[in-house]
VEXSEFI-560556 format. One record per residue (C-alpha): residue number from 0; x negated, y negated, z negated. Coordinates in Angstrom, 3 decimals. Example, Ala and Ser with C-alpha at 12.3 -4.5 7.8 and 13.67 -1.06 7.14 Angstrom:
BEGIN
   nr        px        py        pz
    0   -12.300     4.500    -7.800
    1   -13.670     1.060    -7.140
***
This chain:
BEGIN
   nr        px        py        pz
    0  -196.382   -92.944    88.276
    1  -197.260   -89.164    88.100
    2  -195.196   -88.050    85.485
    3  -195.712   -84.284    83.858
    4  -193.216   -82.634    81.813
    5  -194.693   -79.520    80.122
    6  -193.058   -76.561    78.706
    7  -192.971   -76.883    74.803
    8  -195.169   -74.175    72.865
    9  -193.789   -75.211    69.380
   10  -192.346   -72.024    67.734
   11  -188.813   -71.487    68.973
   12  -188.724   -74.771    70.424
   13  -186.138   -74.710    73.538
   14  -185.876   -78.253    74.319
   15  -187.411   -79.754    77.366
   16  -188.244   -83.844    77.511
   17  -186.116   -84.468    81.027
   18  -182.957   -82.998    82.324
   19  -182.591   -82.988    86.429
   20  -180.804   -86.607    86.185
   21  -183.584   -88.153    84.149
   22  -185.988   -86.831    86.646
   23  -183.918   -88.039    89.366
   24  -183.955   -91.407    88.013
   25  -187.385   -91.553    87.808
   26  -187.978   -90.165    91.344
   27  -185.483   -92.498    92.852
   28  -187.536   -95.389    91.344
   29  -190.452   -94.056    93.386
   30  -192.430   -91.816    90.952
   31  -193.656   -88.298    90.951
   32  -192.391   -85.557    88.606
   33  -194.133   -82.491    87.902
   34  -191.813   -79.731    85.785
   35  -194.089   -76.837    84.542
   36  -191.979   -73.436    85.775
   37  -189.525   -72.339    83.101
   38  -189.682   -75.563    80.861
   39  -185.855   -76.086    81.334
   40  -184.637   -72.692    80.831
   41  -184.196   -72.951    76.871
   42  -181.719   -75.620    77.630
   43  -180.048   -73.300    80.098
   44  -181.678   -75.828    83.096
   45  -183.170   -73.873    86.100
   46  -186.087   -74.626    88.197
   47  -183.888   -75.238    91.180
   48  -181.873   -77.842    89.569
   49  -185.149   -80.012    89.294
   50  -185.835   -79.099    92.534
   51  -182.801   -80.443    94.109
   52  -183.532   -83.829    92.538
   53  -186.901   -83.824    94.029
   54  -188.926   -82.897    91.248
   55  -192.084   -80.522    91.839
   56  -192.157   -77.356    90.020
   57  -195.602   -75.815    89.323
   58  -196.822   -72.684    87.500
   59  -199.750   -73.730    86.084
   60  -199.426   -75.914    83.078
   61  -202.993   -77.431    83.410
   62  -201.721   -79.026    86.494
   63  -198.914   -80.403    85.031
   64  -201.070   -81.885    82.385
   65  -204.402   -82.600    84.649
   66  -202.432   -84.357    87.292
   67  -200.040   -86.666    84.991
   68  -200.780   -90.359    84.131
   69  -198.002   -90.136    81.806
   70  -196.800   -86.755    80.150
   71  -193.459   -86.420    78.647
   72  -192.561   -83.887    75.816
   73  -190.329   -83.331    73.273
   74  -192.624   -82.286    70.235
   75  -196.100   -83.096    69.404
   76  -198.955   -81.561    71.116
   77  -199.833   -78.293    69.330
   78  -203.852   -77.540    68.760
   79  -203.681   -75.300    71.975
   80  -202.651   -78.512    73.749
   81  -205.145   -80.957    72.347
   82  -207.689   -80.096    75.211
   83  -205.468   -80.312    77.628
   84  -204.763   -83.966    76.795
   85  -206.625   -86.400    79.238
   86  -208.455   -89.559    78.506
   87  -206.314   -92.828    78.854
   88  -203.434   -90.707    79.508
   89  -199.868   -91.824    78.013
   90  -198.110   -89.417    75.768
   91  -194.608   -90.259    75.056
   92  -192.727   -87.702    72.807
   93  -192.064   -87.418    68.892
   94  -195.448   -87.579    67.270
   95  -194.766   -87.955    63.356
   96  -198.505   -88.299    63.224
   97  -197.908   -88.946    59.158
   98  -197.279   -85.390    59.278
   99  -199.835   -83.986    61.613
  100  -202.972   -86.089    60.271
  101  -204.815   -83.923    62.388
  102  -203.549   -84.901    65.525
  103  -204.673   -88.480    65.065
  104  -208.121   -88.277    65.911
  105  -207.767   -86.503    69.089
  106  -205.612   -89.121    70.297
  107  -207.831   -91.751    68.915
  108  -211.058   -90.030    70.501
  109  -209.423   -89.831    74.342
  110  -208.226   -93.186    73.654
  111  -204.364   -91.970    74.400
  112  -201.661   -94.543    74.184
  113  -199.560   -92.544    72.350
  114  -195.757   -93.545    72.309
  115  -193.685   -92.512    69.759
  116  -189.909   -91.508    70.050
  117  -189.453   -92.097    66.129
  118  -191.016   -95.483    66.253
  119  -189.396   -97.490    68.864
  120  -187.067   -99.700    66.648
  121  -184.289  -102.351    67.420
  122  -184.110  -105.633    65.946
  123  -181.383  -104.525    63.256
  124  -183.750  -101.534    61.719
  125  -182.197   -98.990    64.171
  126  -184.163   -95.966    65.807
  127  -182.644   -95.512    69.066
  128  -184.622   -92.365    70.200
  129  -184.266   -91.036    66.655
  130  -180.829   -91.151    66.003
  131  -179.737   -88.614    68.486
  132  -181.803   -85.800    67.259
  133  -180.703   -87.070    63.583
  134  -176.882   -86.820    64.435
  135  -177.767   -82.988    65.522
  136  -180.104   -82.662    62.680
  137  -177.209   -83.877    60.116
  138  -174.660   -81.706    61.326
  139  -177.023   -78.781    61.657
  140  -178.164   -79.077    58.055
  141  -174.597   -78.370    56.546
  142  -173.879   -75.375    59.215
  143  -177.373   -73.786    58.074
  144  -176.982   -74.750    54.384
  145  -173.263   -72.950    54.447
  146  -174.892   -69.972    55.918
  147  -177.673   -69.927    52.952
  148  -175.323   -69.917    50.548
  149  -174.265   -66.825    51.690
  150  -175.191   -63.699    49.663
  151  -176.894   -61.945    52.408
  152  -179.339   -64.718    53.299
  153  -180.190   -65.362    49.319
  154  -177.714   -67.699    48.491
  155  -175.231   -67.545    45.537
  156  -171.977   -66.681    47.649
  157  -170.666   -70.057    47.351
  158  -167.844   -70.979    50.189
  159  -168.146   -74.724    50.385
  160  -164.505   -75.041    51.232
  161  -163.397   -72.696    48.556
  162  -160.186   -71.121    48.657
  163  -156.654   -71.755    47.256
  164  -157.149   -71.043    43.610
  165  -160.885   -70.956    43.932
  166  -163.397   -73.980    43.348
  167  -164.950   -75.774    46.519
  168  -168.803   -76.052    46.520
  169  -170.488   -79.285    46.069
  170  -172.993   -80.938    48.696
  171  -175.155   -83.904    47.676
  172  -176.789   -85.692    50.716
  173  -179.717   -87.803    49.638
  174  -179.800   -90.709    52.041
  175  -177.079   -92.341    53.866
  176  -178.788   -93.145    57.266
  177  -177.972   -91.009    60.346
  178  -178.613   -87.898    59.227
  179  -176.703   -88.471    55.964
  180  -173.678   -89.665    57.732
  181  -173.566   -86.911    60.113
  182  -173.898   -84.368    56.996
  183  -171.183   -85.973    55.434
  184  -168.780   -85.488    58.332
  185  -169.468   -82.085    58.249
  186  -169.224   -81.217    54.703
  187  -166.178   -83.268    54.432
  188  -164.541   -81.067    57.437
  189  -165.903   -77.828    55.383
  190  -163.863   -79.140    52.638
  191  -166.867   -79.383    50.301
  192  -166.755   -82.136    47.436
  193  -169.366   -84.719    49.044
  194  -171.697   -87.014    47.152
  195  -174.173   -89.456    49.082
  196  -176.836   -91.423    47.040
  197  -178.990   -94.496    48.714
  198  -180.530   -97.235    47.376
  199  -179.404   -99.595    50.158
  200  -176.019  -100.787    48.339
  201  -174.408  -102.493    51.631
  202  -174.576   -98.813    53.486
  203  -173.210   -97.259    50.303
  204  -170.346   -99.831    50.989
  205  -170.187   -98.856    54.682
  206  -170.009   -95.106    54.044
  207  -167.213   -95.495    51.384
  208  -165.315   -97.865    53.884
  209  -165.206   -94.869    56.636
  210  -164.987   -91.799    54.187
  211  -163.090   -93.321    51.354
  212  -162.165   -90.993    48.734
  213  -163.484   -88.264    50.674
  214  -166.950   -88.626    49.239
  215  -168.516   -90.085    46.235
  216  -171.375   -92.596    46.512
  217  -174.033   -93.185    43.926
  218  -176.965   -95.603    43.916
  219  -180.350   -93.711    44.293
  220  -182.216   -93.495    41.093
  221  -183.629   -90.656    39.229
  222  -180.705   -90.531    36.717
  223  -178.149   -90.373    39.385
  224  -179.878   -88.034    41.459
  225  -180.819   -85.533    38.359
  226  -176.972   -85.598    37.460
  227  -175.857   -84.507    41.110
  228  -178.853   -81.916    41.335
  229  -177.124   -80.274    38.358
  230  -173.943   -80.145    39.924
  231  -174.962   -79.399    43.368
  232  -174.761   -75.965    45.418
  233  -176.284   -77.392    48.826
  234  -178.722   -80.568    48.648
  235  -179.633   -81.905    51.964
  236  -182.752   -84.106    52.180
  237  -182.242   -87.044    54.551
  238  -184.452   -89.706    53.706
  239  -186.691   -91.861    56.643
  240  -189.325   -94.434    56.302
  241  -190.177   -95.335    59.868
  242  -193.583   -93.895    60.559
  243  -194.251   -93.299    56.978
  244  -194.255   -90.203    55.244
  245  -191.288   -89.639    53.579
  246  -191.014   -90.459    49.393
  247  -190.807   -87.326    47.505
  248  -187.778   -88.074    45.678
  249  -186.829   -84.807    44.062
  250  -189.687   -83.240    41.831
  251  -190.351   -79.694    41.123
  252  -188.956   -80.456    37.735
  253  -185.928   -82.032    38.884
  254  -184.982   -78.942    41.149
  255  -184.987   -76.310    38.316
  256  -181.744   -78.308    37.211
  257  -180.090   -76.443    40.164
  258  -178.249   -73.094    39.669
  259  -180.150   -70.043    40.898
  260  -178.758   -69.281    44.799
  261  -178.296   -72.868    45.578
  262  -179.633   -74.423    48.938
  263  -182.077   -77.252    49.965
  264  -182.117   -78.143    53.895
  265  -184.939   -80.829    53.946
  266  -184.097   -82.356    57.038
  267  -187.375   -85.289    56.472
  268  -189.938   -82.217    56.312
  269  -190.867   -83.643    59.746
  270  -192.232   -86.525    57.952
  271  -193.868   -84.664    54.806
  272  -190.159   -83.976    53.041
  273  -188.595   -85.638    50.059
  274  -188.246   -82.644    48.214
  275  -191.571   -82.016    46.267
  276  -191.355   -78.326    47.099
  277  -190.830   -78.334    51.203
  278  -192.863   -77.183    53.273
  279  -192.637   -77.057    57.036
  280  -190.873   -73.580    58.185
  281  -189.939   -72.243    61.887
  282  -186.515   -70.882    63.183
  283  -188.523   -67.812    63.162
  284  -188.771   -67.723    59.658
  285  -186.933   -70.318    58.282
  286  -186.342   -69.982    54.803
  287  -188.262   -69.219    51.605
  288  -187.531   -69.481    47.538
  289  -188.894   -71.283    44.695
  290  -187.648   -71.426    41.152
  291  -184.453   -69.522    42.280
  292  -183.487   -72.103    45.081
  293  -183.105   -71.404    48.495
  294  -185.392   -73.678    51.144
  295  -184.735   -74.371    54.824
  296  -187.358   -76.627    55.918
  297  -187.133   -76.204    59.467
  298  -189.217   -79.154    61.244
  299  -187.741   -78.935    64.499
  300  -184.129   -78.196    63.420
  301  -182.418   -79.428    66.611
  302  -184.395   -77.034    68.940
  303  -181.692   -74.271    67.995
  304  -179.019   -76.097    69.610
  305  -181.320   -76.858    72.551
  306  -179.059   -77.701    75.259
  307  -176.730   -80.435    73.588
  308  -180.465   -82.039    72.170
  309  -182.103   -81.731    75.230
  310  -179.237   -84.088    77.268
  311  -178.498   -86.207    74.138
  312  -182.512   -86.832    74.008
  313  -182.926   -87.772    77.768
  314  -179.865   -90.191    77.112
  315  -181.973   -92.644    75.063
  316  -185.470   -91.694    76.357
  317  -184.763   -92.287    79.968
  318  -184.113   -95.999    79.861
  319  -187.833   -96.653    78.257
  320  -189.453   -93.884    80.404
  321  -188.466   -95.717    83.376
  322  -190.170   -99.159    81.851
  323  -193.122   -97.188    81.018
  324  -193.445   -95.330    84.475
  325  -192.843   -98.934    86.417
  326  -195.098  -101.447    84.404
  327  -197.471   -98.998    82.889
  328  -197.675   -98.703    78.989
  329  -199.740  -101.764    78.105
  330  -197.562  -104.089    80.034
  331  -194.328  -102.664    79.436
  332  -195.083  -102.575    75.258
  333  -196.054  -106.626    75.660
  334  -192.919  -107.092    77.552
  335  -190.399  -105.400    75.476
  336  -191.350  -105.601    71.759
  337  -188.957  -102.518    71.126
  338  -191.095  -100.245    73.126
  339  -193.934  -101.859    71.733
  340  -193.588  -100.665    68.285
  341  -193.203   -96.995    69.833
  342  -197.050   -97.479    70.462
  343  -198.894   -95.532    67.354
  344  -202.131   -95.235    69.304
  345  -204.017   -97.673    71.729
  346  -207.492   -97.691    73.426
  347  -208.851   -95.894    70.310
  348  -207.091   -97.625    67.370
  349  -203.979   -96.674    65.229
  350  -201.690   -99.768    66.253
  351  -198.208   -99.085    64.044
  352  -199.000  -100.498    60.505
  353  -196.745   -97.682    58.451
  354  -198.189   -94.966    60.442
  355  -202.010   -96.550    60.030
  356  -201.266   -96.649    56.046
  357  -199.986   -92.777    55.737
  358  -203.478   -91.904    57.893
  359  -205.605   -93.818    55.602
  360  -207.166   -95.781    58.595
  361  -207.595   -99.245    59.932
  362  -204.460  -100.681    61.592
  363  -205.077  -102.864    64.815
  364  -202.186  -104.541    66.287
  365  -201.580  -103.818    69.855
  366  -200.269  -107.342    70.189
  367  -203.161  -108.968    68.513
***
């Protein structure tokens, strides 16, 4: 199979879909890998490192897209890339179609097989290709939240860990999944009082076993959420429903309970956000203020630590990339139902139920 790896063009997106070790695995399996020149520079990977493992380097992005049977990316195609997508091509990337509904008609019209990293799902419910970026985003959320609390960035000037004789800050994490767990690790490490809310009691019990009395766990209901917001210096939105838009758990009225200069970091903004006032921002202009609250809502947070994120991503995506390349998308998806759940569009139809519901379109099971 011919596999193309274009350079990402999203604002301040420095990741690349494939590291040299991944390219080598595909080349060794008999496939052709074509990488756009400079695609790895943002992750400190040179073109020569790709050449050394047998990948082709080309300058022209049109050649990368035009010759490939399968395109590997990090982020969903942007409007400037829509015309580059070839009919019946396989695209293997993060799509988050619920948050970018304008992309779906393009994929359907060109009968693209869209294999979404974020909906490949194991029998136990885990999302193995989303997990590494969720780990990165969860840890980053505390870093950027702590920075936004600094006065020069619009915050109230609260040091999360406090100092002797001065009170610590309060971090409230909405959602106890991978993002929430990693955010809690960082918040605890900084010495903040840490609160985690989730609707799944078994998950709260698990977090309680891990962290003990270093965190407070609360069942996520509106009463507990409002009382938590009133005390919070930093709120992390860490809610995920695979393939669907995130539920709006914090209303605009709820937000007014927070003190001026407090901060919200909505990690779920790439799925629409769980805070009503959240809207996607970029690394170039990451924050804005609503009702005195600083909002950080960058939709590709892991891009800020591109090298770490890129290697973590390829560690998980390469397994399924090899299957897609060896068997073709349809056969691979039918043989491996975990991979099959990643197929969001196929032969002009939406083939993931939650994605179809979010877009208000008909659902056509790929295995019907």
